[in-house]
C-alpha positions in Angstrom: 4.9 -20.3 -25.5 8.2 -22.2 -25.4 10.4 -21.1 -22.6 11.6 -22.5 -19.3 8.8 -22.7 -16.7 10.8 -20.4 -14.3 10.8 -17.7 -17.0 7.1 -17.8 -17.6 5.2 -15.0 -15.9 2.1 -14.3 -17.9 -0.2 -17.2 -17.0 -2.9 -18.0 -14.5 -0.7 -20.0 -12.0 1.9 -17.3 -11.1 2.7 -14.9 -8.4 2.9 -12.0 -10.9 0.2 -9.6 -11.9 -3.6 -9.9 -11.9 -5.3 -12.8 -13.7 -7.9 -12.1 -16.4 -9.8 -15.4 -16.2 -11.4 -14.9 -12.8 -12.1 -11.2 -13.2 -9.4 -9.9 -10.9 -7.8 -7.7 -13.6 -11.2 -6.2 -14.5 -12.0 -5.5 -10.8 -8.6 -3.8 -10.4 -9.3 -1.7 -13.4 -12.7 -0.6 -12.1 -11.2 0.3 -8.7 -8.4 2.3 -10.3 -10.9 4.2 -12.4 -13.1 5.0 -9.4 -10.2 6.0 -7.1 -9.8 9.8 -6.5 -6.1 9.1 -5.7 -5.1 7.4 -8.9 -4.9 8.5 -12.5 -5.1 5.4 -14.7 -3.2 6.0 -17.9 -2.3 2.6 -19.3 -2.1 -1.2 -19.2 0.9 -3.5 -19.0 1.7 -7.2 -19.2 4.8 -9.3 -19.2 4.6 -12.8 -20.6 8.1 -14.1 -19.6 11.6 -14.2 -20.9 13.5 -15.8 -23.9 10.3 -15.9 -26.0 10.9 -16.7 -29.7 7.3 -16.5 -31.0 5.3 -13.5 -32.0 1.8 -15.0 -31.6 1.8 -14.8 -27.7 2.4 -11.1 -27.9 -0.3 -10.5 -30.4 -2.8 -12.5 -28.3 -1.8 -10.7 -25.1 -2.4 -7.4 -26.8 -5.8 -8.6 -28.0 -6.8 -9.6 -24.5 -5.7 -6.4 -22.9 -7.6 -4.3 -25.3 -10.7 -6.5 -24.8 -10.3 -5.8 -21.0 -10.0 -2.1 -21.7 -13.0 -2.0 -24.0 -15.2 -3.9 -21.5 -14.3 -1.3 -18.8 -14.9 1.6 -21.1 -11.3 2.6 -20.7 -8.9 3.5 -23.5 -5.1 3.5 -22.5 -3.0 6.4 -23.5 0.1 4.3 -22.6 0.4 0.6 -23.4 3.2 -1.9 -22.7 3.3 -5.5 -23.8 6.4 -6.0 -21.7 9.6 -7.5 -22.9 11.2 -10.9 -22.9 12.3 -11.2 -26.5 14.7 -13.9 -27.3 18.5 -13.4 -27.0 20.9 -15.8 -28.7 23.3 -17.3 -26.2 24.8 -20.1 -28.2 25.3 -20.9 -31.9 22.6 -23.5 -31.6 20.0 -20.9 -30.6 17.8 -19.6 -33.4 18.4 -16.2 -34.8 15.2 -14.3 -34.3 15.5 -10.6 -35.2 14.3 -8.1 -32.7 12.8 -6.0 -35.5 10.2 -8.7 -36.1 9.1 -8.4 -32.5 8.9 -4.6 -32.6 7.1 -4.6 -35.9 4.6 -7.2 -34.9 3.7 -5.6 -31.5 3.4 -2.1 -33.1 1.2 -3.5 -35.9 -1.1 -5.3 -33.5 -1.6 -2.1 -31.4 -2.1 0.0 -34.5 -4.7 -2.5 -35.8 -6.6 -2.4 -32.5 -6.7 1.4 -32.5 -7.8 1.6 -36.1 -10.5 -0.9 -35.5 -11.9 1.0 -32.6 -11.3 4.4 -34.1 -9.1 5.5 -31.2 -5.8 7.4 -31.0 -2.6 5.5 -30.7 -1.1 5.2 -27.2 2.5 5.7 -26.1 3.9 2.3 -26.8 6.5 1.1 -24.2 8.7 -1.9 -25.0 11.1 -3.5 -22.6 14.2 -4.9 -24.5 16.4 -4.9 -21.4 18.0 -8.3 -21.8 18.3 -7.9 -25.6 20.3 -4.7 -25.0 22.4 -5.7 -21.9 23.1 -9.4 -22.4 25.2 -9.1 -25.5 27.2 -6.1 -24.1 28.8 -8.2 -21.3 31.5 -10.9 -21.3 32.4 -12.9 -18.2 36.0 -13.8 -17.7 37.3 -16.7 -15.6 40.6 -18.3 -14.8 40.9 -22.0 -15.2 41.9 -23.9 -12.0 41.9 -27.6 -11.4 41.3 -30.0 -14.3 40.7 -33.7 -14.1 39.3 -36.7 -16.0 36.7 -38.8 -14.2 36.5 -42.6 -14.3 33.7 -42.3 -16.8 35.8 -40.2 -19.1 34.2 -36.9 -18.2 36.7 -34.0 -18.5 36.1 -31.6 -15.6 37.4 -28.1 -15.7 37.0 -25.8 -12.7 37.1 -22.0 -12.8 37.5 -19.3 -10.2 33.8 -18.5 -10.3 30.5 -20.3 -10.7 27.1 -20.3 -9.2 27.8 -17.4 -6.9 28.4 -15.0 -9.8 26.2 -16.7 -12.3 23.4 -18.9 -10.8 21.4 -19.1 -14.1 22.7 -22.6 -15.3 21.9 -24.1 -11.9 18.6 -22.4 -11.6 17.0 -23.1 -14.9 19.6 -24.7 -17.2 20.7 -21.6 -19.0 23.1 -22.4 -21.8 26.3 -20.5 -22.7 29.2 -20.7 -25.1 32.8 -20.7 -23.8 35.9 -19.6 -25.6 39.6 -19.2 -24.8 40.2 -15.5 -25.7 43.9 -15.9 -26.0 43.5 -18.7 -28.5 40.4 -17.8 -30.5 41.6 -19.5 -33.7 42.7 -22.8 -32.0 40.5 -25.8 -33.0 38.3 -27.5 -30.4 40.0 -30.8 -29.4 38.1 -31.8 -26.2 34.7 -31.8 -24.7 34.6 -30.6 -21.1 32.2 -29.8 -18.3 32.9 -26.4 -16.9 32.2 -26.1 -13.2 32.6 -23.6 -10.4 34.5 -23.7 -7.2 31.5 -24.0 -4.8 30.4 -26.9 -2.7 27.4 -27.9 -4.8 27.0 -30.6 -7.4 24.8 -28.3 -9.3 27.6 -25.7 -9.6 28.2 -25.9 -13.3 28.5 -23.3 -16.0 28.5 -25.4 -19.2 28.1 -29.1 -19.8 29.8 -30.5 -22.9 31.7 -27.4 -23.9 33.9 -28.0 -26.9 37.3 -26.2 -26.4 41.0 -26.3 -27.4 43.2 -28.1 -24.9 42.5 -26.4 -21.5 45.1 -26.1 -18.7 45.3 -24.4 -15.3 45.8 -20.7 -15.7 44.0 -20.3 -19.0 41.7 -17.4 -19.4 38.2 -18.5 -20.3 35.4 -16.2 -21.6 31.6 -16.6 -21.6 30.0 -14.1 -24.0 26.4 -12.8 -23.7 26.9 -12.3 -19.9 25.6 -8.8 -19.5 22.1 -9.5 -18.2 20.9 -11.5 -15.2 24.3 -12.5 -14.1 26.0 -10.0 -11.8 22.6 -8.7 -10.9 21.8 -12.2 -9.6 25.2 -12.7 -8.0 25.5 -13.6 -4.3 28.2 -14.1 -1.6 27.5 -17.8 -1.3 30.4 -19.6 0.4 31.7 -16.2 1.3 32.6 -15.4 -2.3 33.3 -11.8 -3.2 31.5 -10.5 -6.3 33.8 -10.0 -9.3 34.8 -6.7 -10.7 32.8 -5.1 -13.5 34.7 -3.2 -16.1 33.4 -0.9 -18.9 35.5 -1.0 -22.0 35.1 1.5 -24.7 37.4 2.8 -27.5 40.6 1.6 -25.7 39.6 3.0 -22.3 38.7 1.0 -19.2 36.5 2.2 -16.4 35.8 0.2 -13.2 32.1 0.1 -12.6 32.3 -2.2 -9.7 35.5 -3.1 -7.9 36.1 -6.7 -6.8 34.7 -7.3 -3.4 37.0 -8.1 -0.5 35.3 -10.5 1.8 37.5 -9.3 4.7 36.8 -5.7 4.3 35.0 -3.7 7.0 31.5 -3.3 5.4 31.0 -7.0 5.7 31.7 -7.3 9.4 30.8 -4.0 10.9 34.3 -3.4 12.2 37.4 -1.7 11.1 39.2 -4.7 9.6 39.0 -8.3 10.6 42.6 -8.8 9.5 44.0 -6.5 12.2 
């Protein structure tokens, strides 16, 4: 299964879930069935995130149903998790979500037909696939410089505090200048944040039109695992989150004021 090691969850060497290989999952199943306080209705697994292949899901379904059969348990609810691939850049493959849904559904149907059992309630988790593409992160360009090695550095008013994904596991994004969408790319730049970390970068080798201080810069596909992973590192306030729909704007989350009372437990540190 090809994905970053930090996004893999469904394997033996992980803090998540109960392993199959050493019998822990089977023991947990037996205990749940025997408990007078629990009503066991289903099984769940989660392989990881940004998965582009169908075979791992089919294999996970096979293994879970083998576990259920050995325990003489038939789930009325079944979830193979989520983690289907989302396209972040033009270089990423286009893998339709319908292929994932159809493959998972067919695998579950085949198992039920083989065993002569009723179909369960199938639960899929397409959270990233739904949320990621719904969000766009906006930054304002600050300092720009050219290094002695020719690297063009462009800093923005955000960075790893509002989006730690590039620093954590090399997540890749596309950048555009929304006020000059039709302008051709003329320079390759490294987009970095304002924080005191060498790993505070958003995109390495972004191809953009000529960039200058004050330009508005947008990163599409920013709706998932970005604000939810944001922090107040270096005393940075989290950015505002706006909902745009049919010409209207709603403030979902106001911009944080680091000098406001909730931070310090007093009326106002500025008074």
